[in-house]
Phi, psi and omega in degrees: 000143175226152180255132181241128179271136179236131180279138178245138186236150166280167181301317184293342180272352182283157171289167180300319179294319179292326177298320179295320176298317180297317179298317180298320179297320181288329176297328180296340181271359179289127184249167182302321181293339176287333184268319184288126177250072187299322182298315179293315181299320179291323179296315178296315180301317181298321178297319182284343181102016181257132175241116181289143165294161177234148179283174180283182180087183185279337185283333181053055182287135178302146181279072177243131184237135180208157177212134178226057187253015179060039178231163177302137180097356177298151180148196179223152177207169181207169175235144180165204180228154176231139174212167181300136177238115183296134175072021185299320183299315180289319183294320182291330178288329175287322183285318183225075188299337184253001183267091185292333178292318176296322177300315181298315180299314181298315181297318181294317178296319180297318180296318179295321179293318181299320180293340182244025177058035174059033186248004183285140176227161177208143170253129182247124178226181181239134185278193186295334180293343183294345176291340184241330187236166180237354189290169186295338179292347178278352184278137172255120184245106183264107186259139178211167178261121184297338179286334182194113183303335185258005180291136178288121182255001171055226185294341181300330181299312181295325180297311181296317179300314181297319184284330173295319178289326177296323177292321176298320177294326176297317177302316180299322176299322177294321178299314181296317181296317180292321178298315179298317181295312183295334179269356179291152179303318182300313182292318181297316180293325177298319178293319179301312181292320182296324182268358178054045179293150176236158190220158168278171189304322183280351177110356177284153184291136180277000000 
């Protein structure tokens, strides 16, 4: 038997090449739950009048599906219900004062509801393409008038469908932004220092 001594390094003690290896290894540990901001998405949805379905189990995770893997079918979609939410335009501006896309979605939904006496409802599900893709085009948005399921709602149907998909696209934008941030050198190094990770000379985790 022989004993071999191995040097252990902090991140700051590594060479530039080893630091890049260390960062890449730590990026591999980023998980979906690190990217998904369910609390924020649910808060925005509630203001707009959207209630996500929830999955089974104890966690009751919102039925939001997304993929950002640089492949065909990337995007976000969700399942749930939509109904009129009073004061959504003003509330969304207080919640997200600089997010003009959310302002536009809220305003468009409010205008469509006003024209239909605030009676529009929608069920949002995901069609057969959802087995392969995650983007907003996989969503099926069934719009109806709560006063009468058979009432002709005309152009309002397309408006509600478009804005539900626009909200899904907004979620995808949040996913992309968070993914980019978590993979940035600054964020990865912050995590390395916070967790006091140590490395071998070449940059692999000790």
